[in-house]
N, C-alpha and C positions, 0 to 999 in steps of 0.2 A: 428452428433445425430446416436446416438445407436439406432438396429433394433434388434427388436426380430424375428429369423427364426420361418417362419410358421407349424402350427403343424403337419405338411403332408411330411415327407420324411423317407426313407429308402434302403435299398438296391438297387442298382441300378449298375449290372458290365460294363451293356454297356456304361454307361453314367460317369461310375470310369475311364473306359477306353478310352474314349475321352478326360475328362477331365487332365488324367496321361500324353497323350497325347502333350497336351496344356502348361502343366509342363516343358516339355521335350524340349521344342524350336520346335516342330513340327507345321505346319500350320493344323488349321480346318475350315472345311465352315461350316458357322452356316448359317441358313435359320428359318424367322418366319413366321408363315402363320395366319391370319387373318382378321379383319376387319383394322375399320379407326384409333382406337387406336393404328394397327399395323402398320399405316402408319404412326405414328407419327403427327396424327391432333393435332391442339392445341399448338403447341411445337414449335417454330419458328427457323431457318426452318424444318418445320417436318419431314424428312430425315438425318437427320442430329443430331435432338435433342430429337428425340422421342426415347420412352424405349427401342427398337430394337437397332439403329442406336450406344446407351450410352454403352447397354451391350457390342456392339463387341468394342469397345472403353478400356471399362476395364478389359474387356478379356486378350487386349492385340495386338500388331499390325502381329500378325501370326492369327489372325481370318479375313475371308474375308465372310462379308454378303450377306447373298440373302434376300430382302425382300418381301417377300411377302406378305403384305400386302395390303388387294384391299378394302378401303372404301363401308361399305352398304353389304358386303355380307355377307354370312354367312356359316354354315360348308357347308351344301349342295350343294351352290355354291361353294364352295371350295373344297371341294372334285374332283368336276368334273374339275378344276384346276390346282387339287394336281400335277402329272405325268410333264406337261411343266413345268411350275410356281419353284417346289420343287423335284421333283424326277431327272429330269435332270441336276438338278444340281449335282447331287452327295453329297447331301451335307450328315456330319458329326453328325449334330447335328440337331435337327428341336424342335419350339420352339411352340406349337399348343396353339391359342389363340381363339376367337370368343365366347364365355361366352356372352357376353355385346345382338349383333347381332340375338345368338341364343333363347334371350329370346324372340323374334317379330318369329321367325320363328313356324311352327306350330310344336306344340308338338307330332303330332304322326310321328315329319321326325328323330324331331332335336339331339334324339340316336342314329338311325339307322345312318345318318348322322355321326359324330362326332365320332361315335366309327370305319366306316370306312375308316376316315382319320387316325386314329389309329394304324387299321389293315394292312391297305395300306403301310405305310410306316413299320408297323413292318414286312414286309412277301418281302419286295423291297430285290433287287438281291442284294443290297451291304445297309441293314439292317440301320438306323439311331441310335443312342438315341434320346430318344421324352422324351420334357417333357410339361406336360398339365396346363396351364399358366390359372387358375380363376378369372376371371377380371370378376367385377361387376358397377354398377353404384351409382349413388355417394350415401354413406348410407350403402353399406351392401346390397342394394334390387333394382329388386328381383332377389333369388339366384336360381330358377328353375331348370336354363339352368346351373348353376357355375354346380351347385351339383349334375348332371346327366354324369359333364366331370371328376369331381372328384372322382364320383364312379368308372367312366370307368378305369381310370388313375390305381386305386386299382389293379381294376378288370384285368390288362395285366401285374401288375407289375412295372409302370411307376414313374418316380418322379414327384411329384403335388406340385406347390406352389397357396394355395388359398390365394391370395393377401386380398378379400374383407373382412376374415377373420382375416387375419391377421393385416388389417388396424382399425377393427372394435375394436378388440383388443387394438391398443396403445389409442385407443380414450377415449375407458371404462377405461382405466388406468389414461387419464389426459395428454397423450403424445404428441398428436397427433390434428388436427382436419380435417375431410370431409373439410373444407371451403376452407381448403388451397390448398388441390391438388386440385382443382374444382373450374371452374369459371360455371359452368352447367351442370348438373342433368347428361350428358352421356357421356364427355370426359373429362380426365383427361389435368389440363395443363400443362406445363415448368414441376412444383414441382410435382405435379403426375405422370409423365412421370421418371421424378429422383427417385425418389421411387419405379415404379416400377422395376425400372434397378437393382437397390440396391439387394432387393429384391430377384430378379433373379439371380443375380449372387450371393448374399451367397448362394440359394437352391443349387447352383451348385457346388460348391466350399465345400459341404460341404457334397456333397453324401459318401453312404458307401457300400465297399465290397459286393456283394454277388454272391450268381450266375444266367444264366442267363432262364429268365422263359421260360419254351412252349409256345406256344398260347393256351389261352383259348377258350373255345367254347364263341361265342358272345353273349352281352345279349340282344342284336335289333334288332337281325338277321341281313343279307348280305347281303339286298336289294343297298344301296349302293355304295359297290363295285364294281359295275356292273353297271358302269353309260356310259351315253352319250350323249354330246351336238349337237346340231345341230341353227350353226351360221357364219352369213356372206353368202357366196356361199356356202355353204351347207344347209342354211334354205331357202327354195325354199314352198312358196306355190303351192299342184298338179292344185287347184283353188284361184280363188278373183276374188274380186270386190270393186273398191274406195281403196286398199292397193297401197302402191306404197312402194322403196325400201328407208330409210334415216333412223329416229330422231334419236336420241342421244344416244352415243357410250359411253361406259366407259371410263374417260379419264385415269385413273389407270392401264385400263385390259387391256394386250401388247397384239398385235392383233388381239384386235374387227374389225371388219367390222360393218357398222348399219345395222338393221335390217330389219321391217317395221313401215311405218309411216302412220297414217289416220289422216282425220276432218272430215270425210265422215259421214250423219248418218246411214245410209242404209251399211255401208262397214264390210266384210266380208273376211275371208281368211280361207280354208283348208287346212291341214299337214299331212304327214305321219310319224308316230311317233312309236315306241318301247317299250318296258316296263314294270311295272307292276304300277311304280307312272311313271308321266307326269306330267311334272312342268315350266311355266311361267315363265321366267326372265324377267321384265320389270320396265323401269321406273316410280316414281313416284314427282309429283310437286304439289303446290299452283296451277299453269296453266294448267295440261292436264286434261285429262279424263278419265272414267272407260269404259275399256272393262270388256265383258264375256266369258268366253270359255268352251268348254265339248269336253269327250272321248265318240267316237261312238256315242250312244244316253245315256250317262249317266246327268247327272245334270248341271245347268247352275251355272256355280262356278264366281263370281263377280271378276274381274283382276283390283285393288285397283290401280287405276294411279292419282284419283283425292284426294292429301291427301291434307289441308291448313297447315297443322302445317311446307311443305316446301314451305315455302316463302326463292324464291331468292335464289335454290338451288335445287337437286338431287335429291332425295334418290331410292334407288334399290330393290330389294323385288324379291325374289321364291315364288310364290303361286301356290301351290298343287293343279291341276284337276281333276284328276282322281288315284288313288292308290285300291291297293289290287286289281289291272284287272288282266286277263287272259293272260297269257303269250303271250307272240310275238309282233304281230305290231297293230293298232289302229291309229284311224283316229282324229285328232285333230281341233276342229271349235272353231275359233276366228269371236267376231264380234263385233262392238259398241253398247255399252250396251244405252238403249233407258230409259233415266233418265232426271233427271232435268238439266242439260246438255247439252243435242237435241238442234241443232239449233245454237248453241255460236260459232261453228269452231275453237273450241280447237283440238289440236291435241290429240292422244294415239298412242303408240307405245307398240312395242316386241321386247328383244336384242336376244332370243336365247330359245332356246326349252331344256330343259334339262331333259335325264328319268333318271329312277334306276331300279332295277331287272330286269336286262336283264342277265338272270343266262347262264350259258351252261348249257348243255343236262344234264348232269351231277349229278347238285347241280338244280333242276328245283323239288319245291317242289307239294306236290298234295294234296288236303280237302280233299281226299278217303282213308281210312285206309284198305290196303289190307288182305284178313282172309280168309284160308283154308276154301273150301265151308263148311256148316253147313250143318251136317244129319237131326235137327231137320226137324218136318211137318211145315204146310206151305209156302213152297217155291211154287209162282205165277206162272204160266208157262208160256212159252212163245208166245203160241198161245191163253191165255187168252183175252175173248171176249173184254174186257174190255179196252185192251192194244188197241191201233190208228195206225196201221204199215201206212209208207209210205214210194213206194221206190221199187225196184225192187230187193224184197229178201224171196231164197229160202228155203223152210220146211225138216229140219234135224234131225236125230233124237235126240231129244232131246230138240232142241233149231228153231233159228233162223238164216240161215247163210247171215253175213255183209257185204256185197265183197262191191257194189260202194259207194262209196261217196256221202252223203246226204241221206245216208239211214234214217231216220227215225224213232221213237215211241216216240208216246204221250200217258199219260196217267195223272188221279186225286190219290190222297186217300190223307189218313189222316196218324197222329204218327208224332215223332218227330226223327226218319235216314229213311233210306233207302237203301239199297244193291243191288249193281248190278250183279248180275253172269254172266259174262261171257270168253269166255277160244277163247285165238290166235290159229287160223289155220292153216296159210299158210301168207310168207312175214316176212319181220319187224317188226317193233313195232304200234299196233293198235292206232291213237289218237280218243280221241271224246270229241263234247260239248256234257255235261249236263247242261242242262240249268232245272232249278228249281224256281220258281214262279219268272221269269225273270232274274235272277242272275243266268252266263253264270258259270261254274265247265271243267278245262280242264281233263281230264279223260287217261291216257298213260298204256296200256295195257304190264308193263313189267313184265317179270317173266312167265315161263311156266307154261301149265297146265289151267283149270277152276283154278278161284279164287274170291269169294264175295268182292264186292270193296262198305265198306259201307261210309254215307255222312249224318253226324248229323246233324240234323234241329230243328228246334223250335215247337213247337208243334201248329197244327191245321191242317188245310187243303192244300195241298199244290199242284201244276201241274206242273209234271215232261216232257222233251221235249231229249230224247236221241239223237242225233244222228251223222253220222261214219264221221270222217276228212276225213280223212286219203283216199290216190286213192285205187280200188280195184287193179291196177297191183303192188302194193306194201302193200298191207296186206291183209287179209282178221282173220275175225273172227268168231266166234258163241254164239251171247245171247243166255242162257238157262236159263233164266227168274229174277225174283226179289224177295226181301224179305222184310214186311215191318216191323218199333216194334209191339212187344208185343201190340194188342188192335188197332192195325190202321188196314184198309181197302182199300179196290182201291172203286172209288168212278164211276158215269158214266162218259167216258172217257168225252176228250174234244170236242167241235164241229164241224164238219167235215167241210173242206175249200169249196167257192164254185167254184175254178176253178185249173186248174190242169196241170202245166207246165213241158213237156221230154225233156231233151236235149242231143244231141250226137255230142260228141264232141273230143278233144285231151288236150294236157296239161291246155292247156289255160281256157278249159270247169270247169276243172276237179280242178283248184286252186291251181296248184304245184310250190313252188317258191314264193309264193302270200306272204310272211311274211317272207322273206330271208333279211337276213343283208348280203351288200354289191351282191359276186355272189350270181350266181343259182346255187345252191346244193341239193344233193339227200340226201346224208347223214343221215339228222335230218331229222324225216320228219314232227317235231314236227310246225315246222316251213308254212307246206303246209296245209291248212286250205282249204276243198271244200266248208263247209257254209260260206266262204267268195267271192268265186265265182261270180263274176255277173251273173250265172246266178242263182245260189241261194238267192241274193240278192235281182235282180230281183222279182221273184214270194214273198219273204220275203215283197218287197213294195206294190206288188197286193194282198196281200194275199193268195198267193196259194199255196197250193202240192207241191213240186220241187222235180223230178227224174231224178239224173244225171249220162247219162252211155259214162263217159271220160278214158281217157287214154291215160299217157303221151306218145308221142313219134309216137303214130299209125295216119293211112292215109289211105289212100282208093289208091290206089298206093302205096305207098311208109314208111315204116316204119324204128325205130332207132333199133326197136327190133324184133320178128319175126312173129307179127300177121299183119291183116291189121283188119281190120273195119268193111267190111263185111264177116267178120269170125265168127265177135261177137259180134256183133250189141244187136244181140237180146238171147244174155246169161245171165245167172245166177253169172255169174263170168266171166275173160278177159283171160278164156284156155280153150280151144279144148273141156277137155275134161266136162265143166260142161254143165248142161243139157240144154234146150233151155225153153225159157221160153213163157209157154202163155199168149198171151194179158190179160193184166190187165182189169178184171170187171170193173174199174173205166176208161173208158178212157183218155187220152189225152185230155185238150181241143185245148191246142196247142202244137205243136212238133217244135222244134226247133236245125237245123244243124249247127255246123260248125269247120271243116276240111279245110285242105288243105297249111296249115302254113308247115309239115312234108313232103308233097307231094313235096313240093319243096325246104326246108331243106335239109333234106337227101340228094338229088342227088348231090345239090349244094355244101352241103360240100367237095362232093369227083367230084368238079368242072363241074358236069355233069346237065343237066334241066331236067325240071317236065319232067315227064312220056307222050308222043302224043297222050298218050289217057287218058289223063285223064279227059276229056271233057264226055264223051259217060258215063263212067267207075261211074261219077260223077253222073251222069241223073240216071242211073241203082239203082244206091245207094236211091238218092230221090224219084223210083219209086217204092224199098224195104217200104221204110219207108209208099208211103204214102197205098200199099198194107195192111202191118197190122197195117192201122192206115186211116182206108178210110172216117171217120170223121172230123179228124182234121184240124187245122187249120198250114198248112206247111211254118216253116219262115226259107229262109236261110241265113246265116248270113256269113260276111267276116271279121275277121281283131282280134285284139288284140295284137296280132304283122305284122312279117313285111311284111310278104310271100305276101298279097294281092297288097302291093307296088310294092315290086319287082319285079311281077313273073304277067300279063297283064292271062298268062291263066285260074289263077282263078277268079276272078272277069268275067272273059268271060265265065266259065263254068257255075257258078252260077248266073246272069242274061239269058245264054240260056235255062238252065232248069227249070227256071221262064218261059220264054216266050216258049218252048216246050208244059208244064203242061198246061199254060192257054189256049194255041192253041188248044189244045186235051178237054178244056171245064172247065178247072179246077181252079176255080175262086179264089181257099180259097190257094193259094199258096204267098207266098209274097218276097224279097230278102231285106236286109239292111247291110249297109256297117259303122263299127263303125268307127269314127273321133279320137276315143281315143283310143293309142296303146305304146307298149311299144319294144324298140329293144331287150330286155332280157327277158323274160318271166316278164308278168306286174304282179309290189307288187300290192295292196288291194286300193291305192289308183288310178289305174285306174282302179282294178276291178270299183269302186265302181262309176268313171266316162264311163265308158260303161255300167253300172245299170241306170247310168241317164237316157244315149240316148237311152238303150232298151227300157224302164219303159215307154219313153214318145209315142212311136211307136209302142208300143203295144197298148196301151191305143188311137192314135190317127188315125191307121190304123188299126187295126189286131182286136182289140175287139172292138168297138167302134159299 
């Protein structure tokens, strides 16, 4: 039967070069990427009679086929497996499917994920020729996903086959019938696979000469070019109850290992993840139950495992749990959903976690627009009484010095935009969390000198929370004021919090490296977030103000830098030229101290032991704290990293200080040793566990 070529076809220099090599008798590697149709499903045997195998056979014996079809996967899962299953084979030609399965993919994802596949192929070390294969279900409907894919092909100057459009044209002309190609709505039968192979083959051979186009700007963003998958041994909850290792493994996904499964009604598991989009890849069946998940404190999203249509076989789904998240690390919480299947004993499982939008620093985007400081009247001064400040913050000419991480300003206002005037003053890039009406925005002070950082907002009343994330030893900045939209005004500030916690510590308390992927590093401070360190999290859980005086590398008797904590603990910034701050008019209710890691770690790095006088000097510093805060409750902490386990002098000093002060009649002093710890700097999952412990201890022992 003669085939009419599809309408889409144009000059494609890279594809023409591959076809010329094939005509010259040179070997080529053909890779096909898609779902069950690409595996050959419904043709018998699939891997020999599916369209990909038939196409390779028709192109001749010099073609090596790498079939990366995996049933039930869409382009969001496809981009996660692209490197290992396609690019590692160094293909000369890649044909990308997914038109059918992307129809079931979240519409907010499908454009970005499919485009990421194309961009990663076109920017590979050895870029292959790329062909977009637009398939639909029987009847050429629905076409939403396929139409997006064809638009992307045109955008990138790629050859594309609109198979649904081609087939519909034949049906309209009375030359063919959809029913001849399909025995059910989704998967083509053996005849359907033959038709696809023939149409693709003629498309390849009809390519024309033309220039290789430069890579254009993306249509749907670049989030899915920067992904990470956690599966097998890399998929470990930091806390779980009722889940166990197991569950179904995708039979076609090479190298997959069991994930986590449960039948318990009260089961829950918690995972450390990264990225601006977080999704769960899970099985679905008529015999499964539903899970639900959320990222951080976001809304709960159902992971639909109970699908009545899946009778006798498993399906697989990529369910987005969080999107448009702030960059960096997050906590994913998964639990059994309490619905009509409660008590049924049916299983639920998850196979992998998939993240997107893990951008390198140079590609991080911002919700803020950086503008030169406006000279127009209306700037609200940093010391305006309707701005509520918390932390050790110095008044400087024209503004407020923000050095210590956790320094906070809260306000309420009206209008449809906000502009924050800030200027970096020392160190590297200052990073802030700007929370408006509960939504967190990340602000990085890139560039020199003062600037207005403008954030568009919906009209109405808003509540603002500006918090410095970056620790004081790494960067300082000055807040110079804020500007509202025309007609906007400040309202009465948010109510004061009834409790105040003040922490003194080292890099653990500062939250250093708590969002790093892989090894600890200080080159990119965007992943160091003092607002997600254990002290700040504990304060938030108790509804308390937080003050953090914490410096990486510092100790009482030893330091990785130059200064010891007794030299800078009471200053506006961790440097000797910074003024000593007077006691805050609103004294802290609880003062917490966590030092000792560097007193042990620094000398240990040189093969030496902790200072012989660590105990007396620790006690002397505790007395300094008590002198500044005579009415506060003192809590002496140990842990978060390995020092208290490795060096008995630390717990001995802490417990000895408590015993000494109590023997002197000071009943308002306690000690606590964390069970949660990390050999490297703790990430936000360990900080969350530390906050769990500390919150319970404060409620049960200190604040009762």
